[in-house]
C-alpha positions in Angstrom: 17.0 35.5 -44.4 17.1 39.3 -43.9 18.8 40.9 -46.9 18.8 44.4 -45.4 22.4 43.5 -44.5 23.2 44.3 -48.3 22.4 47.9 -47.8 22.2 49.1 -44.2 25.9 49.0 -43.9 28.4 51.0 -46.3 30.9 48.3 -46.6 28.3 45.6 -47.4 26.5 47.9 -50.1 30.0 48.5 -51.6 30.6 44.7 -52.0 27.2 43.8 -52.9 26.6 46.5 -55.6 30.2 46.4 -57.1 28.7 46.8 -60.7 27.3 50.1 -59.5 30.2 51.4 -57.6 30.8 54.5 -59.8 27.4 55.6 -58.6 28.3 55.6 -55.0 30.3 57.9 -52.9 34.1 56.5 -53.2 35.2 54.7 -50.0 38.9 55.2 -49.5 39.3 53.2 -46.3 37.6 51.4 -43.6 39.0 50.2 -40.3 38.1 48.4 -37.0 39.6 46.9 -34.1 41.3 43.5 -34.6 43.4 41.9 -31.7 43.4 45.2 -29.9 44.8 47.0 -32.8 43.3 49.1 -35.5 43.1 46.8 -38.8 42.9 49.2 -41.7 41.7 48.1 -45.2 42.4 50.2 -48.5 39.6 50.3 -50.9 40.2 53.1 -53.5 43.1 52.8 -55.9 44.4 56.1 -54.3 44.1 54.5 -50.8 45.9 51.3 -52.1 48.8 53.6 -53.3 49.0 55.2 -50.1 49.1 52.0 -48.1 47.0 50.3 -45.5 48.7 51.9 -42.3 47.8 55.0 -40.3 50.6 56.8 -42.1 49.0 55.8 -45.4 45.5 57.2 -44.0 47.1 60.5 -43.2 49.0 60.7 -46.5 45.8 60.2 -48.3 44.1 63.0 -46.5 47.0 65.3 -47.4 46.5 64.1 -51.0 42.8 64.7 -51.3 42.8 67.7 -49.2 39.3 66.9 -47.6 37.5 63.6 -46.9 34.7 62.5 -44.6 34.7 60.2 -41.7 31.6 58.2 -40.5 30.7 54.8 -39.0 29.7 52.0 -41.5 26.0 52.2 -40.3 25.7 55.9 -39.5 24.6 59.0 -41.2 26.5 61.9 -39.3 29.7 62.7 -41.0 32.8 64.4 -39.6 35.0 66.4 -41.9 38.8 65.8 -42.2 40.8 68.3 -44.2 44.5 69.4 -44.7 45.7 72.7 -45.7 49.1 74.5 -45.1 50.6 72.0 -42.9 47.7 71.6 -40.6 44.9 69.1 -40.2 41.3 70.2 -39.6 39.0 67.8 -37.7 35.6 69.2 -38.0 36.2 72.8 -36.5 39.5 72.1 -34.7 42.9 72.7 -36.2 45.3 70.1 -35.2 48.9 69.2 -35.8 49.3 65.8 -37.4 49.9 63.7 -34.2 46.8 65.1 -32.6 44.8 64.6 -35.8 45.9 60.9 -35.7 44.9 60.7 -32.0 41.5 62.2 -32.7 40.7 59.8 -35.7 42.0 56.7 -34.0 41.3 57.6 -30.3 39.1 54.6 -29.2 40.9 51.5 -29.6 38.1 49.5 -27.8 35.6 50.6 -30.4 33.3 47.9 -31.9 32.3 50.0 -34.9 33.6 49.8 -38.3 34.8 53.3 -39.5 34.7 54.6 -43.0 36.9 57.2 -44.8 35.1 58.3 -48.0 34.9 60.9 -50.5 33.7 64.3 -49.1 30.4 65.8 -50.5 29.9 69.5 -49.7 26.0 69.4 -48.6 26.2 73.3 -47.8 27.2 74.1 -51.5 24.6 75.9 -53.4 25.5 73.6 -56.3 24.5 70.4 -54.3 20.8 69.4 -54.3 19.9 66.4 -52.1 16.8 64.4 -52.9 15.1 61.3 -51.4 13.6 58.6 -53.9 11.3 55.6 -53.0 11.9 52.7 -55.1 9.4 50.0 -54.9 9.9 46.4 -56.3 7.3 44.4 -54.8 7.4 41.4 -57.4 11.2 41.4 -57.8 10.9 42.4 -61.5 8.7 45.7 -61.6 10.5 48.5 -60.0 8.7 51.9 -59.7 10.5 55.1 -58.6 8.7 58.0 -56.9 9.9 60.9 -55.1 9.6 61.8 -51.5 8.8 65.7 -52.1 6.8 67.4 -54.7 9.7 69.6 -55.7 12.4 66.9 -55.8 13.2 67.1 -59.3 13.2 71.0 -59.5 16.2 72.2 -61.4 17.4 68.8 -62.5 17.9 68.3 -66.2 15.5 65.9 -67.9 18.5 63.8 -69.2 19.9 63.4 -65.7 16.6 62.6 -64.3 16.2 59.8 -66.7 19.6 58.5 -66.0 19.0 58.4 -62.1 15.7 56.6 -62.6 17.4 54.1 -65.0 20.2 53.5 -62.5 18.0 52.9 -59.5 15.7 50.6 -61.6 18.6 48.4 -62.6 19.9 48.3 -59.0 16.5 47.2 -58.0 16.4 44.3 -60.7 20.1 43.2 -59.5 18.9 42.6 -56.1 15.2 41.6 -56.5 14.8 40.3 -52.9 14.8 43.9 -51.5 11.2 45.1 -51.9 11.7 48.8 -51.4 14.4 51.3 -51.0 14.5 54.9 -49.7 17.5 56.3 -51.3 19.3 59.6 -50.5 21.0 61.1 -53.7 23.3 64.0 -53.9 23.1 65.9 -57.3 25.8 68.3 -58.4 25.7 70.0 -61.8 25.5 66.9 -64.1 26.7 64.2 -61.7 25.1 62.2 -58.9 26.0 60.0 -56.1 23.8 57.5 -54.2 24.5 57.9 -50.5 22.3 56.0 -48.1 19.6 53.5 -48.3 16.6 52.4 -45.8 15.0 49.3 -46.9 12.1 46.7 -46.6 12.9 43.1 -47.7 11.1 40.0 -49.0 11.6 36.9 -46.8 11.8 38.5 -43.4 11.5 35.9 -41.0 10.4 36.1 -37.4 12.9 35.6 -34.7 12.7 32.2 -33.2 11.6 31.4 -29.7 14.8 29.8 -28.9 16.7 32.9 -29.8 14.2 35.2 -27.9 14.7 33.0 -24.8 18.5 33.4 -25.0 18.2 37.2 -25.4 15.9 37.4 -22.7 18.1 35.2 -20.4 20.9 37.4 -21.2 19.1 40.7 -20.4 17.8 39.4 -17.2 20.9 37.9 -15.6 23.6 39.9 -17.4 22.2 43.3 -18.3 25.6 44.7 -19.2 26.3 41.8 -21.7 26.1 37.9 -21.5 29.0 36.4 -19.8 30.8 34.4 -22.3 31.6 31.4 -20.2 28.1 30.9 -18.7 26.7 31.5 -22.4 29.0 28.8 -23.7 28.0 26.3 -21.1 24.4 26.6 -22.3 25.2 25.5 -25.6 28.3 23.0 -25.1 27.1 20.9 -22.2 24.6 18.9 -24.2 27.6 17.9 -26.5 29.5 16.5 -23.5 26.6 14.7 -22.3 26.1 13.0 -25.7 29.8 12.0 -25.8 29.5 10.6 -22.3 26.7 8.3 -23.3 27.7 7.5 -26.9 31.5 6.9 -26.9 31.8 3.3 -25.9 35.5 3.1 -26.9 36.9 5.3 -23.9 36.6 4.4 -20.2 35.1 6.6 -17.8 38.4 7.8 -16.1 39.8 9.0 -19.4 36.5 10.7 -20.2 36.5 12.6 -17.1 40.0 13.7 -17.6 39.2 14.9 -21.1 36.2 16.8 -19.8 38.1 18.4 -17.2 40.2 20.2 -19.7 37.2 20.8 -22.3 37.7 18.1 -24.8 35.4 15.7 -26.1 36.6 12.2 -25.3 37.3 11.1 -28.7 39.9 13.8 -29.0 42.1 11.7 -26.6 43.0 9.3 -29.5 42.8 11.7 -32.3 45.5 14.0 -30.8 47.1 11.6 -28.4 46.4 14.0 -25.5 48.5 14.1 -22.3 49.1 16.8 -19.8 52.0 17.8 -22.2 50.4 17.6 -25.5 47.2 19.2 -24.6 49.0 22.6 -24.2 49.3 22.6 -27.9 45.7 21.4 -28.9 42.7 23.8 -28.5 39.9 22.2 -26.7 36.3 21.7 -27.9 35.2 24.1 -25.1 37.9 26.7 -26.1 37.0 26.3 -29.8 33.2 27.0 -29.4 34.3 30.0 -26.9 36.5 31.2 -29.5 33.7 31.8 -32.0 33.4 34.0 -33.8 36.8 34.7 -35.3 35.5 36.8 -38.1 34.0 40.4 -37.5 30.5 41.5 -38.2 30.9 40.9 -41.8 30.6 37.1 -41.2 26.9 37.8 -41.9 28.0 37.7 -45.6 28.5 33.9 -45.2 25.2 33.1 -43.3 23.4 32.5 -46.6 24.3 31.2 -50.1 22.9 34.1 -52.0 24.8 36.9 -50.5 28.2 35.4 -51.2 27.2 35.2 -55.0 27.0 39.1 -54.8 30.1 39.6 -52.6 32.2 37.5 -54.9 30.8 38.7 -58.3 34.3 39.0 -59.7 34.6 35.2 -59.1 31.1 34.0 -60.3 32.7 31.4 -62.4 33.6 29.7 -59.1 30.0 29.7 -57.9 26.9 27.7 -59.1 24.8 29.8 -61.2 21.7 31.3 -59.3 18.4 30.9 -61.2 15.5 31.3 -58.6 14.9 31.7 -54.9 11.5 31.2 -53.1 10.9 34.2 -51.0 8.4 34.4 -48.0 5.9 37.3 -48.6 2.7 37.8 -46.5 2.9 34.1 -45.3 3.1 32.7 -48.8 6.3 31.6 -50.8 6.8 33.5 -54.0 9.2 32.7 -56.8 11.8 35.5 -57.6 14.3 35.3 -60.5 18.0 35.7 -59.7 21.0 37.1 -61.5 21.8 34.1 -63.5 18.4 33.0 -64.7 18.2 32.7 -68.4 16.4 35.1 -70.6 12.9 34.3 -71.5 11.8 32.5 -68.4 9.2 34.1 -66.1 8.4 33.5 -62.3 5.9 30.5 -62.3 6.4 26.8 -61.2 5.9 25.9 -64.9 9.0 28.2 -65.6 11.1 26.1 -63.1 10.0 22.9 -64.8 11.1 24.2 -68.1 14.5 25.0 -66.7 15.2 21.7 -65.4 13.9 20.3 -68.6 16.5 22.3 -70.3 19.4 22.0 -67.7 18.4 18.2 -67.0 19.6 18.6 -63.5 19.3 21.4 -60.7 20.2 21.8 -57.1 17.5 23.0 -54.5 19.2 24.2 -51.3 17.5 26.0 -48.4 19.0 29.5 -48.3 20.4 29.2 -44.8 21.8 25.9 -43.1 24.8 23.8 -43.3 25.8 20.1 -43.5 23.7 19.7 -46.6 20.5 19.5 -44.6 17.5 19.9 -46.8 19.3 19.5 -50.1 17.6 18.0 -53.2 19.1 17.0 -56.6 16.2 17.8 -58.9 16.5 15.9 -62.2 14.6 15.5 -65.5 15.1 12.2 -67.5 12.8 10.2 -69.7 9.9 12.7 -69.3 10.0 12.2 -65.6 11.2 14.5 -62.6 13.3 13.0 -59.7 14.1 14.5 -56.3 17.2 12.8 -55.0 16.8 10.1 -57.6 13.3 9.2 -56.5 10.5 9.9 -59.0 8.4 12.8 -58.0 5.3 14.5 -59.6 5.0 18.1 -60.4 2.7 18.3 -57.5 5.3 17.0 -55.1 7.9 19.3 -56.4 5.5 22.3 -55.9 4.5 21.1 -52.4 8.2 21.1 -51.5 8.7 24.5 -52.9 5.4 25.8 -51.4 6.7 24.9 -47.7 7.0 28.3 -45.9 9.3 26.5 -43.4 12.0 26.4 -46.1 12.9 29.0 -48.7 14.9 27.3 -51.5 17.4 28.6 -53.7 17.7 27.1 -57.3 21.0 26.7 -58.7 23.2 24.9 -61.2 24.0 21.5 -60.2 27.6 21.1 -59.9 29.3 18.5 -62.3 32.2 16.9 -60.6 35.7 16.2 -62.5 35.3 12.7 -63.9 38.2 11.3 -61.7 36.3 12.3 -58.7 32.9 11.2 -60.1 34.3 7.7 -60.8 34.5 7.0 -57.1 31.0 8.1 -56.6 28.5 10.2 -58.6 25.6 10.0 -56.4 26.6 13.3 -54.6 29.0 16.2 -55.2 32.2 15.1 -53.4 33.8 18.1 -52.0 37.1 19.1 -50.3 36.9 21.1 -47.1 39.7 23.6 -46.8 40.3 25.7 -43.7 41.8 29.1 -44.6 43.0 31.7 -42.2 44.9 35.0 -42.1 47.0 35.2 -39.1 48.0 38.8 -39.7 44.5 39.6 -40.9 45.6 40.0 -44.5 47.6 37.3 -46.1 45.7 34.1 -46.4 47.1 30.6 -46.1 45.7 27.1 -46.3 45.7 25.3 -42.8 44.3 21.9 -43.4 41.8 20.0 -45.6 40.2 16.7 -46.0 38.2 15.0 -48.8 34.6 13.8 -48.6 32.7 11.4 -50.5 28.8 10.7 -50.2 27.3 7.3 -50.0 23.9 5.6 -50.7 23.0 6.7 -47.2 23.7 10.4 -47.3 21.5 11.1 -50.4 22.6 14.0 -52.7 25.2 15.2 -50.0 28.6 14.1 -48.8 28.1 14.6 -45.1 30.3 12.3 -43.0 27.9 12.4 -40.1 25.0 11.1 -42.2 27.0 8.0 -43.3 29.7 9.6 -45.9 33.4 8.9 -46.1 36.3 11.2 -44.9 39.9 10.9 -46.3 42.9 12.8 -45.0 44.4 15.3 -47.5 48.0 16.6 -47.9 47.4 20.2 -48.7 50.7 20.5 -50.3 50.4 17.9 -52.8 46.7 17.1 -53.2 47.1 13.6 -52.2 44.0 12.0 -50.4 44.3 8.8 -48.4 43.3 7.0 -45.3 39.6 7.1 -45.9 37.3 6.2 -42.9 33.6 6.2 -42.0 32.3 7.0 -38.5 30.4 4.4 -36.5 28.4 5.3 -33.3 29.7 8.9 -33.5 33.1 7.7 -32.3 34.6 4.6 -33.6 36.5 5.1 -37.0 36.3 2.3 -39.6 39.0 2.2 -42.2 37.2 2.1 -45.6 39.6 2.0 -48.5 37.2 1.2 -51.1 33.9 3.0 -51.6 31.0 1.0 -49.9 28.6 1.3 -52.9 31.0 1.5 -55.9 34.1 -0.4 -54.7 36.2 2.4 -56.2 39.5 2.9 -54.3 39.4 6.1 -52.4 43.1 7.2 -52.7 45.0 9.3 -55.0 45.9 12.9 -56.3 43.1 15.5 -56.6 43.3 17.0 -60.3 44.6 20.2 -61.0 45.4 20.8 -57.3 47.9 23.8 -57.7 45.3 25.8 -59.6 42.6 24.9 -56.9 44.9 26.1 -54.2 45.8 29.4 -56.1 42.2 30.2 -56.7 41.1 29.7 -53.2 43.8 32.0 -51.8 42.8 34.6 -54.4 39.2 34.5 -53.3 40.1 34.8 -49.6 42.3 37.7 -50.3 39.3 39.2 -52.0 37.4 39.4 -48.9 39.7 41.5 -46.9 37.1 41.9 -44.0 37.2 38.3 -43.0 40.0 36.0 -41.8 38.6 32.7 -41.2 36.9 30.4 -43.7 35.8 26.9 -44.3 35.7 26.3 -48.1 33.5 23.5 -49.5 35.1 23.1 -52.9 34.0 20.9 -55.8 36.7 20.2 -58.4 35.1 20.4 -61.8 36.4 19.5 -65.2 37.5 23.1 -66.1 37.9 24.6 -62.4 36.4 24.8 -59.2 32.8 25.4 -57.9 32.2 26.0 -54.1 28.6 25.4 -52.9 29.2 27.5 -49.8 31.8 29.0 -47.5 31.5 28.3 -43.7 32.1 31.4 -41.5 33.2 29.0 -38.6 33.9 25.5 -39.7 33.3 22.6 -37.4 36.3 21.3 -35.3 36.9 18.2 -37.4 35.6 14.9 -35.8 38.0 12.6 -37.9 40.6 14.6 -39.6 43.2 16.5 -37.5 43.9 20.1 -37.6 47.3 20.7 -38.7 49.9 22.5 -36.6 49.8 25.8 -38.6 46.0 25.8 -38.0 46.3 25.0 -34.5 49.1 27.8 -34.0 46.6 30.2 -35.6 43.7 29.2 -33.4 45.8 29.2 -30.2 47.1 32.8 -31.2 43.5 33.9 -31.4 42.6 32.1 -28.2 45.4 34.2 -26.5 44.0 37.5 -27.6 40.5 36.7 -26.7 41.5 35.2 -23.2 43.6 38.4 -22.6 40.7 40.6 -23.6 38.4 38.9 -21.1 41.1 38.7 -18.3 41.3 34.8 -18.3 45.1 34.6 -18.8 48.1 36.9 -18.4 50.7 35.3 -20.6 50.6 33.2 -23.9 51.8 29.6 -23.2 50.3 29.3 -19.9 47.0 27.6 -21.0 44.4 26.2 -18.9 40.6 25.6 -19.1 38.8 28.9 -19.0 38.1 30.1 -15.6 36.2 33.3 -14.4 38.3 36.1 -13.7 38.9 37.5 -10.3 36.5 40.2 -9.7 
């Protein structure tokens, strides 16, 4: 995983380094194109007071007098100012309507733009220096200057404060090996402006990804055709469906494939020529990916979301260690929640599990619980997924350069849920979306239980149980297991414990309220798949999916389907595949 994403974008840095926010240039707004309109997010308190509209942006500029405009990844800034009833955009004096046109000119832009506090680099009072922060081991930051005269004229007390802040910043994100930091100093104050970074754990690009990129450049130098791209990824799923679904006859299968559905959707949604107009197809759902903008990268790994949601850290498992790839070898790095007094050796990890009794080992990337291990200590013995393991076997697992594990708190379920099955963390999957891009709502959900077949996870495709969930009341019911990828077997009682899998989830209203608050706290993203464990005193979510799978068993609710069809309409319109909402058909290449 490349953690350069934490700092090479101003919005990501603002979110990741929130505890250091007062040392950064204040960001008032950022905005980008969503559904062919400017989507504006207010960040500073002044901006929130002015409002997240174009009028609000202009009102803030009037109030501030002068601000800077940049792209979220760029260095070049443009100056926006207001004086005596006129706006000044760089060197051009403009009336308000023309200033608006200049700022929000390109509605097709793929960039994220940032309006921030202005710093006058031309002023004789402003000194700009560059510092190199090296943190090769994750816990030993050293700070050096890029120029011999960098500290000339800077008071010793301020110099010590700057070095202390940068050292703390390095320790806060120990996976970043080095920074080149640009700093603006004015009198007794300083601002951290820009970063360039190297990181621990940088992986080589896979051969599969290289092939896809090469294919795209050769055949579509101006951009990969979305339909052809989709066919290369979806066709194998349809072939597998054709051969594995024994419950549907060939004629019906061919009808479903004609309109882009896997054949088991016929029964799941009672599809006909009429009803299919209201149900997104598998082909369309895959093509619609991604609904989130570029900040979906925050959800690609489990560690980044811990930083992004630092205000909700009680809802995330504690993060103790990660194993980072460095120069071809795995190295242990302490993370933000590691107890004091522990070091970075394998023996320290064994000390931790002896203290905590149970830990979770998770691949930093990946979904569906693949590669997960429950690491326990009991009766002076170690266990991986309840199977006894020697210290050597644990070290061998953590030393495998193909997997970089994150070592976290193991989530303890609410006793009412653990009573059904305690061999895995049984989770609720909730789909949350923002149809207007701002206000989150819960679309649909389902409950999952692990079994003896699934190991320490609750993956349904690996032999787990899925139950429908009424998201209003928290009532779960109709549990089923999947057989041969398509046949659903009613399973009212857990196959291992015999416990009845039906009832009301505890503290459900509090669960819903907390999830909506969390979704609202990430205003850049609009579509989430939360995996939620209900605990004795709240919730913990092992991960948030940036584009949750189209459920195989549980049906998407009408409100979720309405949102997806709404987004599908906008994307089809953008690419020229349809001209009116409501006239749905399988995606076809536009006339050229």
